[in-house]
C-alpha positions in Angstrom: -13.3 -17.9 24.8 -10.1 -18.3 22.7 -9.9 -16.1 19.7 -7.7 -16.3 16.6 -7.1 -13.8 13.8 -6.0 -15.1 10.3 -4.5 -12.4 8.1 -4.3 -13.2 4.4 -1.5 -11.2 2.6 0.1 -11.3 -0.8 3.6 -12.1 0.4 4.2 -10.6 3.9 6.1 -11.7 6.0 7.9 -13.6 3.3 8.2 -10.5 1.1 7.5 -6.8 1.1 4.7 -6.5 -1.4 2.3 -5.6 1.4 4.8 -4.8 4.1 2.5 -2.1 5.4 0.7 -4.9 7.3 3.5 -4.6 9.8 2.4 -1.1 10.7 -1.0 -2.5 11.9 0.1 -5.5 13.8 1.1 -3.7 17.1 -2.5 -2.4 17.4 -4.3 -5.5 16.2 -2.3 -8.4 17.6 -2.9 -7.7 21.4 -6.7 -8.1 20.8 -6.4 -11.8 20.0 -4.9 -14.9 21.6 -3.1 -15.8 18.3 -2.6 -14.0 15.0 -1.5 -16.1 12.0 -0.1 -14.4 8.9 -0.9 -16.4 5.7 0.9 -15.1 2.5 -1.0 -16.6 -0.4 1.6 -15.8 -3.0 4.7 -16.8 -1.1 6.7 -19.8 -2.2 9.5 -21.9 -0.6 12.4 -19.8 -1.9 11.0 -16.6 -0.2 12.8 -15.8 3.0 10.9 -14.3 5.9 11.8 -10.7 6.5 14.1 -9.9 9.4 11.9 -8.0 11.7 10.3 -8.7 15.1 6.6 -9.6 15.0 4.4 -9.1 18.0 4.4 -12.0 20.4 0.9 -13.1 19.5 2.0 -13.5 15.8 3.2 -16.4 13.8 3.1 -17.2 10.1 2.5 -20.2 7.8 4.0 -20.4 4.3 1.8 -23.0 2.5 3.8 -23.5 -0.7 7.3 -24.8 0.1 8.1 -25.5 -3.6 10.4 -23.3 -5.6 9.0 -20.3 -7.5 9.4 -22.2 -10.8 7.7 -25.3 -9.5 4.9 -23.2 -8.1 4.3 -21.5 -11.4 4.1 -24.8 -13.2 1.6 -26.0 -10.7 -0.4 -22.8 -11.2 -0.7 -23.6 -14.9 -1.7 -27.2 -14.2 -4.5 -26.0 -11.8 -5.6 -23.6 -14.5 -6.4 -26.5 -16.8 -8.2 -28.4 -14.1 -10.5 -25.4 -13.6 -12.3 -26.5 -16.8 -13.7 -29.4 -14.7 -14.4 -27.3 -11.6 -18.0 -27.7 -10.4 -17.8 -25.0 -7.7 -21.0 -23.0 -7.9 -19.2 -19.6 -7.3 -16.7 -20.3 -10.0 -19.4 -21.5 -12.5 -21.5 -18.4 -11.7 -18.5 -16.0 -12.2 -17.6 -17.7 -15.5 -21.1 -17.3 -16.7 -21.9 -13.7 -15.6 -18.7 -11.8 -15.3 -15.9 -13.5 -17.3 -17.7 -12.8 -20.6 -14.7 -12.8 -23.0 -12.2 -15.4 -23.8 -9.4 -13.3 -22.2 -11.4 -12.9 -19.0 -12.2 -16.6 -18.8 -8.6 -17.5 -19.4 -7.5 -15.2 -16.5 -10.4 -16.5 -14.3 -9.2 -20.1 -14.8 -5.7 -19.1 -13.8 -6.9 -17.1 -10.9 -9.2 -19.9 -9.6 -6.5 -22.5 -10.1 -3.9 -20.5 -8.2 -6.2 -19.7 -5.3 -7.4 -23.3 -5.1 -3.7 -24.3 -4.9 -3.0 -21.7 -2.2 -6.1 -22.8 -0.2 -5.0 -26.5 -0.2 -1.4 -25.7 0.8 -2.5 -23.4 3.6 -5.3 -25.6 5.0 -3.0 -28.6 5.2 -0.8 -26.8 7.7 -3.5 -24.6 9.3 -6.2 -27.2 10.1 -4.7 -28.6 13.3 -3.8 -25.2 14.6 -7.4 -24.0 14.7 -8.8 -26.9 16.8 -8.6 -25.0 20.1 -10.3 -21.7 19.1 -13.9 -20.7 19.7 -13.9 -17.6 17.4 -11.9 -17.0 14.3 -11.7 -13.7 12.5 -10.5 -13.8 8.9 -8.9 -10.6 7.4 -7.6 -10.2 3.9 -5.3 -7.3 3.1 -6.4 -7.3 -0.5 -9.8 -7.6 -2.3 -8.3 -10.0 -4.7 -6.7 -13.5 -4.6 -6.1 -13.2 -0.9 -9.8 -12.6 -0.4 -10.8 -15.6 -2.5 -8.5 -17.8 -0.4 -9.9 -16.3 2.8 -13.4 -17.3 1.8 -12.3 -20.8 0.8 -10.7 -21.2 4.2 -13.8 -19.9 5.9 -15.8 -22.6 4.1 -13.4 -25.3 5.3 -13.6 -23.9 8.9 -17.4 -24.2 8.8 -17.2 -27.7 7.5 -14.6 -29.1 9.9 -15.4 -26.9 12.9 -19.1 -26.0 12.7 -19.3 -24.7 16.2 -16.7 -22.0 15.6 -17.9 -18.5 15.0 -16.3 -16.7 12.0 -16.3 -13.2 10.6 -14.6 -11.9 7.4 -13.1 -8.5 6.5 -11.0 -7.2 3.7 -9.2 -4.0 2.8 -9.1 -2.7 -0.8 -6.4 -0.4 -2.2 -5.9 0.2 -5.9 -5.5 -2.6 -8.4 -7.9 -4.8 -6.3 -10.4 -1.9 -6.2 -10.4 0.0 -9.5 -11.0 -2.0 -12.6 -8.9 0.4 -14.7 -5.9 -0.2 -12.4 -6.0 -4.0 -13.0 -3.9 -4.8 -16.1 -6.7 -6.9 -17.6 -9.5 -4.5 -16.6 -11.2 -7.4 -14.8 -11.3 -8.2 -11.1 -12.6 -11.7 -10.4 -15.4 -12.5 -7.9 -16.5 -8.9 -7.3 -20.1 -10.0 -6.8 -19.1 -12.9 -4.5 -16.9 -10.6 -2.3 -19.6 -8.0 -2.0 -22.2 -10.6 -1.0 -20.1 -12.6 1.4 -17.5 -10.5 3.2 -18.8 -8.9 6.4 -16.9 -5.7 6.0 -14.9 -4.2 3.1 -12.6 -1.3 3.8 -11.3 0.7 0.9 -8.4 2.9 2.1 -10.0 6.1 0.7 -13.4 7.7 0.5 -12.9 7.7 -3.3 -12.7 3.9 -3.1 -15.8 3.7 -1.0 -17.7 5.8 -3.6 -16.3 3.7 -6.4 -17.7 0.5 -5.0 -21.1 2.0 -4.1 -21.6 3.6 -7.5 -20.0 0.9 -9.7 -22.1 -2.0 -8.4 -25.6 -0.8 -7.5 -27.1 -3.9 -9.3 -25.7 -6.3 -6.6 -28.8 -5.9 -4.5 -28.2 -8.8 -2.3 -24.9 -7.4 -1.0 -24.5 -8.1 2.7 -21.0 -6.5 3.1 -20.6 -3.2 4.8 -18.4 -1.0 2.7 -16.7 1.6 5.0 -13.6 3.7 5.0 -10.5 2.0 6.4 -7.8 4.6 6.4 -4.2 3.6 6.5 -1.7 5.4 8.7 2.0 5.8 9.5 3.8 5.9 12.8 5.5 8.7 14.7 8.7 9.3 12.6 11.0 10.1 15.5 10.2 6.8 17.1 10.5 4.8 13.8 13.8 6.4 12.9 15.5 5.3 16.1 16.0 1.8 14.8 18.5 3.1 12.2 22.0 1.7 12.5 25.0 3.9 13.4 26.6 3.8 10.0 23.5 5.0 8.2 23.0 7.7 10.8 26.5 8.9 10.2 26.0 9.0 6.5 22.9 11.2 6.9 24.8 13.5 9.3 27.5 13.9 6.7 24.9 14.9 4.1 23.8 17.6 6.6 27.3 18.9 7.2 27.9 19.1 3.4 24.7 21.2 3.0 25.8 23.5 5.8 29.0 24.1 3.9 27.2 25.2 0.7 27.6 28.9 -0.4 23.8 29.1 -1.0 21.0 27.4 0.9 19.9 24.1 -0.5 16.4 23.7 -1.8 15.8 19.9 -1.8 12.9 18.2 -3.6 12.0 14.6 -2.5 10.2 11.9 -4.4 9.7 8.3 -3.2 8.2 5.6 -5.3 8.8 2.4 -7.3 10.3 3.1 -10.8 7.1 2.2 -12.7 5.4 4.1 -15.6 2.4 5.0 -13.4 4.7 7.1 -11.2 5.6 9.3 -14.2 9.1 10.1 -13.1 9.8 11.1 -16.7 7.3 13.9 -16.2 9.0 14.9 -12.9 12.4 15.0 -14.6 10.9 17.2 -17.4 9.5 19.6 -14.8 12.7 19.8 -12.9 14.6 20.5 -16.2 12.5 23.7 -16.5 14.1 25.0 -13.3 17.4 25.6 -15.1 17.9 29.3 -14.3 19.7 31.5 -12.0 18.3 31.0 -8.5 19.2 32.1 -5.0 19.4 28.4 -3.9 21.2 25.2 -4.7 18.8 22.8 -6.2 18.7 19.1 -5.4 16.4 16.3 -6.3 16.6 13.2 -4.1 14.7 10.1 -5.1 14.1 7.0 -2.9 13.0 3.8 -4.5 14.1 1.4 -7.2 12.5 -0.8 -9.9 11.9 -4.4 -10.6 15.1 -4.5 -12.6 18.5 -2.8 -12.6 17.8 -1.6 -16.1 14.9 0.6 -14.8 17.3 2.3 -12.3 20.0 2.8 -14.9 17.5 4.4 -17.3 16.4 6.9 -14.7 20.0 7.6 -13.8 20.8 8.3 -17.5 17.7 10.5 -17.9 18.7 12.6 -14.9 22.2 12.9 -16.1 21.1 14.2 -19.5 18.4 16.6 -18.3 19.5 17.7 -14.8 23.2 18.3 -15.0 22.7 21.8 -13.5 21.4 20.5 -10.1 22.5 18.0 -7.5 20.8 14.6 -8.0 20.7 11.8 -5.4 19.2 8.5 -6.6 19.2 6.6 -3.3 17.6 3.4 -4.5 15.8 1.2 -2.0 16.3 2.3 1.6 14.6 1.3 4.9 11.7 3.2 6.3 13.9 4.2 9.2 16.6 5.6 6.9 14.1 7.6 4.8 12.4 9.1 7.9 15.7 9.9 9.5 16.8 11.6 6.3 13.6 13.7 6.2 14.0 14.7 9.9 17.7 15.5 9.7 17.9 17.4 6.4 14.4 18.9 6.4 13.9 18.9 2.7 11.7 21.7 1.3 9.0 19.8 -0.6 7.8 16.3 -1.5 6.7 15.6 -5.0 4.3 12.9 -6.3 3.0 13.1 -9.9 1.5 9.7 -10.2 -1.1 9.0 -12.9 -3.2 7.1 -10.3 -2.9 6.1 -6.6 -4.8 4.3 -3.9 -3.7 6.3 -0.9 0.0 7.1 -1.1 1.7 6.1 2.2 4.9 7.9 1.0 3.0 11.2 1.2 1.8 10.4 4.7 5.4 9.7 5.8 6.6 12.9 4.3 3.8 14.9 6.0 4.6 13.3 9.3 8.0 14.9 9.0 6.6 18.3 8.1 7.3 18.3 4.3 5.0 20.3 2.2 3.5 18.2 -0.6 3.1 18.9 -4.3 1.0 16.1 -5.8 -1.5 15.1 -8.5 -5.1 14.9 -7.5 -5.6 11.2 -8.1 -7.1 8.4 -6.0 -7.2 9.3 -2.3 -4.3 11.8 -2.4 -6.6 14.8 -1.7 -8.0 13.0 1.4 -4.5 12.8 2.8 -3.2 16.3 1.9 -6.4 18.3 1.8 -7.2 20.5 -1.1 -4.0 22.5 -1.3 -3.7 22.7 2.5 -0.2 21.4 2.6 1.2 22.5 -0.7 -0.1 22.2 -4.3 -2.6 19.8 -5.7 -2.2 19.4 -9.5 -4.7 18.0 -11.9 -3.9 14.6 -13.2 -3.0 16.0 -16.7 -0.6 18.6 -15.3 2.1 19.8 -17.6 5.8 19.9 -16.8 5.8 23.6 -17.1 3.0 24.1 -14.7 4.8 21.9 -12.2 8.0 23.9 -12.6 6.2 27.2 -12.2 4.6 26.1 -8.9 7.9 24.9 -7.6 9.6 28.2 -8.6 6.8 30.2 -6.8 7.5 28.2 -3.7 11.2 28.8 -3.9 10.4 32.6 -4.1 7.9 32.5 -1.3 8.9 34.1 2.0 10.4 31.7 4.6 7.4 32.3 6.9 5.0 31.1 4.2 7.0 28.0 3.5 7.2 27.3 7.3 3.4 27.6 7.5 2.9 24.9 4.9 5.4 22.7 6.7 3.5 23.1 10.0 0.2 22.4 8.2 1.6 19.2 6.7 2.3 17.9 10.2 -1.0 19.0 11.5 -2.9 17.4 8.6 -1.0 14.1 9.2 -2.0 14.1 12.8 -5.6 14.7 11.9 -5.9 12.1 9.0 -3.0 9.6 8.9 -1.8 8.8 12.4 -1.3 5.1 12.8 -2.1 5.1 16.5 -5.6 6.5 15.7 -6.5 4.8 12.4 -5.3 1.3 13.3 -6.7 1.4 16.8 -10.1 2.1 15.2 -9.7 -0.7 12.7 -8.7 -3.1 15.5 -12.0 -2.2 17.3 -13.8 -3.6 14.2 -11.7 -6.7 13.9 -12.2 -7.8 17.5 -15.9 -7.1 17.4 -16.1 -4.0 19.7 -17.4 -1.7 16.9 -19.6 -2.5 13.9 -17.8 -1.7 10.5 -20.1 1.1 9.7 -19.3 2.9 13.0 -15.6 3.7 12.2 -15.4 7.5 12.6 -15.2 9.4 9.3 -13.0 12.4 9.3 -13.5 14.6 6.2 -10.4 16.2 4.8 
């Protein structure tokens, strides 16, 4: 029996919006004869990323038009939705899209996913002729999931003897209504009724679906925990080029030449309001006092525009002139992990207003960094309740953050080392890719029912 896996992403491998898919592929791909990546939002002027995919993997970019032409086509399809007789669409428009704003967005959403479906199917149809079983897996419970179900309908129409199964992950904006800019996620009822297994990346996400939609009594999907994970950092850092390795070694030599030991605080995120880097800067500004250490804040990550990066740089210059600040911008995963392993920073800080499950925290813990973070989304499930550092309430003040950091600076070295060791131990227990993704692969290839994924409580 020949088996194929179709993975529906936002842009990967034609972009990095959901680049974490790459972490799963080494565990999933060997289970199938062929794996086809299908980025539903990629367009012709996207360039595939330069990384090696497992030998079973290939990809199809359905839309070969430019981004501008693609957006114009999106709008055109939005208008044609007014004449769309699809029963799922008409039901959604009647029961869930209850305001003009929601209906307008649904029309756009439906038009765009219809367009993506047609573009992908045109290139995919002939590829599927030789398979007896096709598993469809969407990385998002959003537009990618709608396209996935459309493609499944076409498979059943054109290849009625082929067995199909459908699965989807769910993260943040595709899971929590308050995290979606419009407060509305289309086709929630359809997804819960049709997808065979839905896997929020946190137990908090599982609880949200189960408690938010008790009225969908005909639901056939199994909603189960599908933890994300990160790889062994030493192995992942080995791919770093020589010039970058030398730069990091020079950072280490400079630290060793300091008169006082360096206390380095790391953050790693996009420059977006939800990450509250302004709150972090305000907290760090309260550390301006005589201390037995040299303070440093290092941030990895940039924004959607250069202006966002320049604004953060100006804010840090005005508030943190008493400490060393490194705004590193966007760096590769190998660079970041190598930096952590080589310089051994003292703490990792995340003060986001909301999260799904922060992979950046997993990566920090894998390198034995204690974590100071807000208790939002699935963060507690990764860190434990204060096991690996400090867990702040969502509405934490800058002064409270500063006080906790100062207490950690003053703590005995043995205490700080214990938190570092616990961070690594907790990562091995909860967030190890070789464990979590192997379990998920068992579900995708049919060895284990979705509800039988082992649940490890934090």
